[in-house]
C-alpha positions as CSV (number, residue, x, y, z in Angstrom):
1,M,-3.6,0.6,16.7
2,N,-1.8,-2.6,17.9
3,R,-0.7,-1.4,21.2
4,S,-2.3,-1.5,24.7
5,R,-2.2,2.0,26.1
6,M,-3.5,3.8,29.2
7,M,-5.4,7.0,29.0
8,F,-5.2,9.7,31.8
9,V,-8.2,11.9,31.6
10,G,-9.2,13.9,34.7
11,A,-12.7,13.9,36.0
12,A,-12.9,17.7,35.4
13,F,-12.1,17.2,31.8
14,V,-14.8,14.6,31.3
15,L,-17.4,16.7,33.0
16,T,-16.5,19.9,31.2
17,F,-16.7,18.3,27.7
18,A,-19.5,15.9,28.2
19,V,-20.6,14.3,24.9
20,S,-23.9,15.3,23.4
21,A,-26.4,12.5,23.2
22,P,-27.3,11.1,19.8
23,A,-30.6,12.5,18.5
24,Q,-31.1,9.9,15.9
25,T,-29.3,7.2,13.9
26,Q,-29.7,7.5,10.2
27,S,-28.7,4.4,8.2
28,A,-27.0,4.2,5.0
29,T,-29.0,4.1,1.8
30,S,-27.8,2.7,-1.5
31,G,-24.2,3.9,-1.4
32,D,-25.1,7.2,0.3
33,W,-23.7,6.9,3.9
34,T,-25.3,9.3,6.4
35,P,-23.8,9.8,9.8
36,E,-25.5,9.8,13.2
37,L,-26.5,13.3,14.4
38,L,-26.1,14.6,17.9
39,S,-28.8,16.6,19.7
40,D,-27.4,20.0,18.4
41,G,-27.4,18.7,14.9
42,Q,-23.6,18.1,14.6
43,P,-22.7,14.8,12.8
44,N,-21.1,12.5,15.4
45,I,-17.4,12.5,15.2
46,T,-16.9,11.8,18.9
47,G,-14.3,9.1,19.6
48,M,-10.7,8.1,19.2
49,W,-9.1,8.6,15.9
50,N,-5.7,7.7,14.6
51,N,-3.7,8.9,11.4
52,S,-0.9,6.3,11.8
53,R,-1.8,4.8,8.4
54,A,-0.3,8.0,6.8
55,I,3.2,7.5,8.3
56,F,4.2,5.4,5.3
57,T,3.4,8.1,2.8
58,P,6.0,10.9,2.4
59,L,5.1,14.4,3.0
60,E,6.3,15.6,-0.4
61,L,6.1,14.0,-3.8
62,P,9.5,12.4,-4.7
63,E,11.0,14.1,-7.8
64,E,11.1,10.9,-9.7
65,L,7.4,10.6,-9.5
66,A,6.5,14.0,-10.9
67,G,3.8,13.7,-13.4
68,K,3.3,10.0,-13.0
69,Q,0.2,8.1,-12.1
70,L,0.8,5.1,-9.7
71,S,-1.5,2.1,-9.4
72,S,-2.6,0.9,-6.0
73,E,-0.1,-2.0,-6.2
74,E,2.7,0.5,-6.8
75,L,1.5,2.7,-3.9
76,Q,1.3,-0.3,-1.6
77,A,4.9,-1.4,-2.6
78,R,6.3,2.0,-1.9
79,A,4.5,2.1,1.5
80,E,6.1,-1.3,2.5
81,A,9.4,-0.2,1.3
82,R,9.2,3.0,3.4
83,G,8.3,1.0,6.4
84,Q,11.3,-1.4,6.0
85,G,13.5,1.5,5.2
86,R,12.7,3.3,8.5
87,I,13.5,0.2,10.5
88,A,16.8,-0.4,8.6
89,S,18.0,3.2,8.9
90,S,17.3,3.0,12.7
91,E,19.2,-0.2,13.4
92,W,22.3,0.2,15.6
93,R,25.4,-0.4,13.6
94,G,28.0,0.3,16.4
95,H,29.7,3.6,17.4
96,E,31.9,3.7,14.3
97,D,29.0,3.8,11.9
98,S,26.6,5.8,14.2
99,R,25.1,9.1,13.1
100,G,24.5,10.2,16.7
101,V,23.4,8.9,20.0
102,G,20.3,7.3,18.5
103,G,16.7,7.6,19.7
104,Y,14.2,5.4,21.5
105,G,13.8,1.7,21.2
106,F,11.8,0.6,18.1
107,Y,8.7,-0.3,20.2
108,W,8.0,3.4,20.9
109,F,7.4,4.1,17.1
110,D,4.2,3.5,15.3
111,W,6.0,2.5,12.1
112,Y,7.4,-0.5,13.9
113,W,4.1,-1.9,14.9
114,E,1.8,-0.9,12.0
115,T,1.5,-2.9,8.8
116,P,2.4,-0.5,6.0
117,D,-0.6,0.5,4.1
118,D,-0.9,3.0,1.2
119,I,-3.6,5.8,1.5
120,G,-4.3,6.1,-2.2
121,Q,-1.8,8.9,-2.9
122,P,1.9,9.2,-3.4
123,A,2.4,12.2,-1.0
124,L,0.6,14.0,1.8
125,I,0.8,17.3,0.0
126,V,-2.0,17.5,-2.5
127,D,-1.7,21.1,-3.5
128,P,0.1,22.7,-5.3
129,P,0.0,20.0,-8.1
130,S,3.7,19.5,-7.8
131,G,3.2,17.8,-4.4
132,R,5.9,20.0,-2.9
133,I,5.6,22.7,-0.2
134,P,6.2,26.2,-1.9
135,E,9.5,27.9,-1.2
136,R,9.7,30.0,1.9
137,T,9.9,33.8,1.5
138,A,13.3,35.5,1.7
139,N,12.2,36.8,5.1
140,A,11.4,33.4,6.5
141,R,14.6,31.8,5.1
142,E,16.6,34.6,6.9
143,S,14.6,34.1,10.1
144,V,15.0,30.3,10.1
145,S,18.7,30.5,9.3
146,M,19.3,33.1,12.1
147,N,17.4,31.0,14.5
148,L,19.5,27.9,13.8
149,A,22.7,30.0,14.3
150,E,21.4,31.2,17.7
151,L,19.5,28.0,18.6
152,H,21.2,27.3,21.9
153,D,21.9,30.9,22.9
154,A,18.8,30.9,25.2
155,A,15.9,28.6,26.0
156,E,13.6,30.9,24.1
157,N,15.3,30.2,20.8
158,M,14.7,26.4,21.0
159,E,11.7,24.7,19.3
160,S,8.5,25.3,21.2
161,G,7.8,21.5,21.2
162,D,11.2,20.7,22.8
163,R,10.2,23.2,25.5
164,C,6.9,21.3,26.0
165,I,4.8,24.3,25.1
166,S,3.2,23.5,21.8
167,R,3.9,21.9,18.5
168,G,1.3,24.1,16.8
169,V,-1.6,23.0,14.7
170,L,0.6,21.1,12.3
171,G,2.5,19.3,15.0
172,M,-0.8,18.3,16.5
173,M,-2.5,17.0,13.5
174,M,0.1,15.7,11.0
175,P,1.2,12.1,11.4
176,T,4.4,11.7,13.3
177,E,6.7,8.9,14.7
178,Y,4.4,8.1,17.7
179,N,1.6,9.3,19.8
180,N,-0.8,9.7,16.8
181,G,-4.0,9.2,18.9
182,T,-6.5,12.1,18.6
183,L,-9.5,12.1,20.9
184,I,-12.5,14.2,19.6
185,L,-15.2,15.1,22.0
186,Q,-18.5,17.1,21.2
187,S,-20.7,19.1,23.4
188,P,-23.5,21.5,22.2
189,G,-21.9,24.2,20.1
190,Y,-18.4,22.9,20.5
191,V,-15.9,20.3,19.2
192,T,-12.8,19.6,21.3
193,I,-9.7,18.0,19.9
194,H,-7.3,16.4,22.4
195,S,-3.9,15.5,20.9
196,E,-1.9,12.8,22.4
197,M,1.4,14.7,21.7
198,I,2.0,17.1,24.6
199,H,-1.7,16.7,25.3
200,N,-2.6,20.0,23.8
201,V,-6.4,20.6,23.6
202,R,-8.2,22.8,21.1
203,I,-11.7,23.9,22.0
204,I,-13.5,24.9,18.8
205,P,-16.7,26.9,19.0
206,I,-19.2,26.1,16.2
207,G,-20.1,29.5,14.7
208,G,-19.4,33.0,16.2
209,S,-16.8,35.5,15.5
210,H,-13.0,35.3,16.1
211,A,-11.6,37.1,19.1
212,D,-10.1,40.5,18.7
213,N,-7.1,40.5,16.5
214,K,-5.0,41.7,19.5
215,V,-5.6,38.4,21.2
216,K,-2.8,36.1,19.9
217,Q,-2.6,32.4,20.9
218,W,-0.1,29.5,20.3
219,E,-2.6,27.4,18.3
220,G,-4.7,30.4,17.1
221,D,-8.3,31.3,17.6
222,P,-10.4,28.5,15.8
223,R,-14.0,28.7,14.7
224,G,-15.9,25.9,13.2
225,R,-18.9,25.3,11.0
226,W,-20.5,22.3,9.4
227,E,-21.0,21.9,5.7
228,G,-22.8,18.6,5.4
229,N,-20.6,15.9,6.7
230,T,-17.6,18.2,6.8
231,L,-16.4,20.2,9.8
232,V,-14.5,23.3,8.5
233,V,-12.3,24.9,11.1
234,E,-10.7,28.3,10.4
235,S,-8.0,29.5,12.7
236,T,-6.6,33.0,13.0
237,N,-4.9,35.2,15.6
238,F,-1.7,33.1,15.9
239,K,1.1,34.1,18.3
240,A,4.4,34.8,16.4
241,V,6.9,32.0,17.3
242,K,10.3,32.0,15.8
243,N,11.0,28.3,16.2
244,M,8.0,25.9,15.9
245,R,7.7,22.5,14.4
246,G,6.8,22.4,10.7
247,P,4.8,19.7,8.9
248,T,7.3,17.1,9.9
249,A,9.7,16.6,12.7
250,G,12.7,17.4,10.5
251,T,11.3,20.6,9.0
252,R,12.4,23.7,10.8
253,S,9.9,26.4,10.6
254,R,8.3,29.3,12.4
255,Q,4.9,30.7,13.0
256,S,3.9,34.3,12.0
257,E,0.9,36.4,13.0
258,K,-0.3,36.3,9.4
259,Q,-0.8,32.6,9.5
260,Y,-4.4,31.5,8.6
261,V,-5.1,27.8,8.7
262,V,-8.2,26.0,7.3
263,E,-8.9,22.5,8.3
264,R,-11.6,20.1,6.9
265,F,-12.7,16.9,8.7
266,T,-15.0,15.0,6.4
267,L,-16.7,11.8,7.5
268,V,-16.7,9.3,4.5
269,G,-17.9,6.3,6.5
270,P,-18.5,5.1,10.1
271,D,-14.8,4.5,10.8
272,E,-13.0,6.9,8.4
273,M,-12.6,10.6,8.2
274,R,-10.7,12.5,5.6
275,Y,-8.7,15.3,6.9
276,S,-7.0,18.3,5.1
277,V,-5.1,21.3,6.3
278,T,-4.4,24.4,4.2
279,M,-1.7,26.7,5.2
280,N,-2.0,30.3,4.3
281,D,0.9,32.5,5.4
282,D,2.3,34.9,2.9
283,D,4.9,36.0,5.4
284,T,6.4,32.6,5.5
285,Y,5.5,30.7,2.3
286,T,5.4,32.1,-1.3
287,A,2.0,30.3,-1.9
288,P,-0.5,28.4,0.0
289,W,-0.3,24.7,0.3
290,T,-2.5,21.8,1.4
291,A,-1.9,18.3,3.0
292,A,-4.6,15.6,3.2
293,F,-4.7,12.1,4.7
294,P,-7.1,9.8,6.4
295,F,-8.0,9.4,10.1
296,N,-9.4,6.1,11.1
297,R,-11.6,5.3,14.1
298,D,-9.6,3.3,16.6
299,D,-11.7,2.5,19.7
300,D,-9.0,0.1,21.0
301,Y,-6.4,2.9,21.2
302,L,-5.8,4.5,24.5
303,Q,-3.8,7.6,24.9
304,F,-0.6,7.5,27.1
305,E,0.1,10.3,29.6
306,Y,2.5,12.6,27.9
307,A,4.6,13.8,30.8
308,C,6.6,16.2,28.7
309,H,8.1,18.4,31.5
310,E,8.8,15.4,33.8
311,G,12.4,14.4,33.3
312,N,12.8,16.7,30.3
313,Y,16.5,17.3,30.3
314,S,16.8,18.3,26.6
315,V,16.6,22.0,27.4
316,P,19.1,22.3,30.2
317,N,21.4,19.7,28.6
318,A,21.4,21.4,25.2
319,L,22.1,24.9,26.7
320,G,24.8,23.4,29.1
321,G,26.5,21.6,26.2
322,A,26.5,24.9,24.2
323,R,28.1,26.7,27.2
324,V,30.8,24.1,27.4
325,E,31.5,24.4,23.6
326,E,31.8,28.2,24.0
327,S,34.3,27.7,26.9
328,Q,36.4,25.6,24.7
329,G,36.2,28.2,21.9
330,R,34.2,26.0,19.6
């Protein structure tokens, strides 16, 4: 929110996804806020949104907080401590104390610029009540373990995000270290979500049936509907991917064809939208789970170009390094 950025959006994109004109503006009445409606009746969620407030809240509930109710002051204190902890853990301490080659400069990360702010909950996972992601199935554990063992045997084994293909729905929508800007555009009968990370675009028809089950896609086949101020998006027909980003960068996961994702975008005010994502995949998880957090309107935020393939040496360097290790018998 605090950075000046540059957005690269081609003319064809703007023309293709022209925004519907507002049909009317409905003002708030005695505590009951009503959003502006577009010409096709959709509540107006067009604009730039950002979920970087949520980066100071952990994905899963810390074990020491199980069964406890925290005050807003306690939640804020934990958010501030998490922000300071990220900076401290990333500080360069010399080669002797380094855990690796390090990452980018601090100024690339949202947690460096943002003021830590609690979001009214101790974890992003809100279901199950434990605040923890359910265990993976035995099949999924074996699959992920095998993939890690063969990670650099071939480019196809590497994470799809590292290959600049897709981070999947979770990778597009969950808060991450940087590039949390999400552009939403609406045209009659459609909602388009443009993620800053890898610049994936999801075009979501409002209504209609899913594509034939034989059609598999990296981010699934989404269909949306409006329930009052809530856009509900159900996605099916996912392509099986053996190495895809999970709900966080450090979570190794996969994507199965059984995956069924339900997202809810609920307008709670002119500048805030409550987002939730429910993951149903009984081939990967032993139970469904849901994460929820806010998106805030951020009209000053401009998306950077994400030139993922340009100068992307991670794939050839990782594979080349693995071949060197093999030649040395390691």
